[in-house]
C-alpha positions as CSV (number, residue, x, y, z in Angstrom):
1,M,0.0,0.0,0.0
2,T,1.3,3.5,-0.9
3,R,2.1,5.5,2.2
4,R,1.3,9.2,2.4
5,L,2.0,12.2,4.7
6,D,-0.2,15.2,4.4
7,G,-0.8,14.6,0.8
8,V,2.9,13.7,-0.1
9,D,3.2,10.4,-1.9
10,L,6.1,8.4,-0.7
11,W,6.5,5.8,-3.4
12,L,9.3,7.8,-5.0
13,V,11.3,7.9,-1.7
14,D,11.3,4.2,-1.5
15,S,12.4,3.8,-5.1
16,L,15.5,6.0,-4.9
17,V,19.0,4.5,-4.6
18,V,20.2,7.6,-2.7
19,P,19.6,7.6,1.1
20,V,16.5,9.7,1.6
21,S,14.5,10.5,4.7
22,L,11.3,12.4,5.2
23,H,10.7,14.7,8.1
24,D,7.8,16.7,9.5
25,V,8.1,20.4,9.9
26,D,9.3,19.9,13.5
27,G,12.3,17.9,12.2
28,R,11.1,14.5,13.3
29,F,11.7,11.4,11.1
30,V,8.6,10.2,9.4
31,H,10.1,7.8,6.9
32,M,13.4,6.6,5.7
33,N,14.1,4.5,2.6
34,A,16.1,1.3,2.4
35,A,19.2,3.1,1.1
36,A,19.2,5.3,4.2
37,E,18.7,2.3,6.4
38,R,21.8,0.6,4.9
39,A,23.9,3.8,5.1
40,S,23.0,4.6,8.7
41,G,22.7,1.1,10.1
42,Y,19.3,2.1,11.7
43,S,16.0,0.7,10.6
44,N,13.1,2.9,9.7
45,A,11.2,1.8,12.8
46,Q,14.1,2.8,15.0
47,M,14.3,6.3,13.5
48,V,10.6,7.3,13.2
49,G,9.7,9.9,15.7
50,R,13.4,10.9,16.5
51,H,14.7,14.3,15.7
52,I,16.9,15.0,12.7
53,T,19.8,16.2,14.9
54,D,19.8,13.1,17.2
55,L,22.6,11.3,15.3
56,L,24.8,14.4,14.9
57,L,27.8,15.6,16.7
58,P,26.9,18.3,19.3
59,E,28.9,21.0,17.5
60,G,27.0,20.3,14.3
61,R,23.4,20.4,15.6
62,D,22.8,24.1,15.5
63,I,24.0,24.3,11.9
64,V,21.8,21.5,10.7
65,E,18.8,22.9,12.7
66,S,19.3,26.3,11.1
67,Q,19.4,24.8,7.6
68,F,16.3,22.8,8.3
69,R,14.4,25.8,9.6
70,R,15.4,27.7,6.5
71,A,13.8,25.0,4.3
72,V,10.6,24.9,6.4
73,E,10.2,28.7,7.0
74,R,11.5,30.1,3.8
75,G,10.8,27.2,1.5
76,E,14.4,27.3,0.3
77,P,16.4,24.1,-0.6
78,T,19.7,23.9,1.4
79,D,23.0,22.1,0.7
80,F,25.6,21.6,3.4
81,E,28.0,19.2,5.0
82,T,27.9,17.6,8.4
83,V,29.0,14.6,10.4
84,F,26.7,11.9,12.0
85,A,27.3,8.7,14.0
86,D,26.0,5.5,12.4
87,A,24.6,2.6,14.3
88,G,28.1,1.1,14.7
89,G,29.4,4.3,16.4
90,Q,31.5,5.4,13.4
91,F,31.5,9.1,12.5
92,R,30.5,9.6,8.9
93,G,30.8,12.6,6.7
94,V,27.7,13.5,4.7
95,R,26.6,16.1,2.3
96,A,22.9,16.7,2.9
97,Q,20.2,18.5,1.0
98,H,17.0,19.7,2.5
99,L,14.1,19.9,0.0
100,P,10.9,21.5,1.2
101,L,7.7,19.6,0.3
102,R,4.6,21.5,-0.4
103,E,0.9,20.8,-0.5
104,G,-0.6,23.8,-2.2
105,E,1.0,26.8,-0.6
106,T,1.8,25.0,2.7
107,I,5.1,23.3,3.5
108,V,4.2,20.0,5.0
109,G,7.6,18.3,5.4
110,V,11.2,18.2,4.3
111,L,12.9,15.6,2.2
112,T,16.6,15.1,3.1
113,L,19.0,13.5,0.6
114,A,22.4,12.3,1.8
115,F,25.6,11.9,-0.2
116,D,28.9,10.4,1.0
117,V,31.7,12.8,1.8
118,R,35.0,11.0,2.0
119,R,38.0,12.4,4.0
120,P,41.4,11.0,4.7
121,P,41.4,9.2,8.1
122,T,43.7,11.9,9.6
123,E,41.6,14.9,8.3
124,R,39.1,16.3,10.7
125,F,35.8,17.7,9.6
126,Q,35.6,21.5,10.1
127,L,32.0,22.3,10.8
128,K,31.8,26.0,10.0
129,P,28.8,28.0,11.0
130,D,26.8,29.9,8.3
131,P,28.4,33.2,7.4
132,R,27.0,36.2,9.2
133,L,26.8,39.7,7.7
134,T,26.2,42.9,9.6
135,P,23.2,45.0,8.7
136,R,25.6,47.5,7.0
137,Q,27.4,44.8,5.0
138,R,24.0,43.5,3.8
139,E,22.8,47.0,2.9
140,I,26.0,47.7,0.9
141,L,25.9,44.4,-0.9
142,E,22.2,44.9,-1.8
143,L,23.1,48.3,-3.3
144,I,26.1,46.9,-5.2
145,A,23.9,44.0,-6.5
146,S,21.4,46.6,-7.7
147,G,24.0,48.1,-10.0
148,L,25.5,51.0,-8.0
149,S,29.2,51.7,-8.0
150,T,31.3,52.1,-4.8
151,T,31.1,55.9,-5.2
152,E,27.3,55.8,-5.7
153,V,26.9,53.6,-2.6
154,A,29.0,56.0,-0.6
155,R,26.9,58.9,-1.7
156,E,23.7,57.0,-1.0
157,L,24.7,56.1,2.6
158,T,26.7,59.2,3.4
159,L,29.9,57.2,3.8
160,S,33.4,57.6,2.4
161,P,34.3,55.3,-0.5
162,D,37.1,53.8,1.6
163,T,34.5,52.9,4.3
164,V,32.3,51.2,1.7
165,R,35.3,49.2,0.4
166,N,36.2,48.1,3.9
167,H,32.7,46.8,4.5
168,L,32.8,45.0,1.1
169,R,36.2,43.5,2.0
170,N,35.0,42.3,5.4
171,A,31.8,40.8,3.8
172,S,33.8,39.0,1.2
173,N,36.1,37.5,3.8
174,E,33.1,36.3,5.8
175,L,31.5,34.8,2.7
176,R,34.9,33.3,1.7
177,A,34.5,35.1,-1.7
178,H,37.2,36.4,-3.9
179,T,35.2,39.0,-5.9
180,R,32.2,41.2,-5.3
181,V,30.2,39.2,-7.8
182,E,31.1,36.0,-6.0
183,A,30.2,37.6,-2.6
184,I,26.8,38.7,-3.9
185,A,26.0,35.3,-5.5
186,T,27.1,33.5,-2.3
187,A,25.0,35.8,-0.1
188,Q,21.9,35.3,-2.3
189,R,22.4,31.5,-2.3
190,L,22.6,31.5,1.5
191,G,19.4,33.6,1.8
192,L,21.3,36.6,3.2
193,L,20.3,38.8,0.3
194,A,17.2,38.9,-1.7
195,A,17.4,37.1,-5.1
196,P,17.6,39.5,-8.0
197,V,14.4,40.6,-9.6
198,L,13.8,39.4,-13.1
199,R,13.7,42.6,-15.1
200,P,12.7,43.2,-18.8
201,Q,15.6,43.2,-21.2
202,R,16.7,46.6,-22.3
203,P,15.6,47.2,-25.9
204,Q,18.5,46.9,-28.3
205,A,19.5,50.0,-30.1
206,S,18.3,49.9,-33.7
207,P,21.1,49.7,-36.2
208,R,21.8,53.0,-38.0
């Protein structure tokens, strides 16, 4: 019999070869496919009702929880790395994706896909928190993303151009970006900046 959760058909979950788990909006396991059972060493029955962070290292729980809340509250897919402990007590690296599931306009659950992340035995996982931008950094990146130059941003915010450049440099360092374009793209991907609005194309100049 096909199982369902709030209108979400689960037949596809069970047919995937990738480890996949389904969670309710509070982060509890609702279902896990056979590939996820094999990868984790836990059965579906053992995991149902447990929280998504239960198998994680303590230092990684806040990161995963924030990624999960982003999928539930903003409806944004997320992609990140973390570490979990399998049923044998071994720490395993995993690249996870949270995909929000909708019924109409309502998010009713989150589908989590897991991919193996291999590290040399001597290499430790570095669980870095999400980048954080100050309100001023976000404001300046938004203005740069809208097409303003450094000088125009400085004039708009009544700052010196050097101050604007310092904010941009610090924001790029926080985002681990090498250029302004990369910083803007990274901030938009992480939900720190609004996605660019799709605008009409400018009419091409008629040939003379």
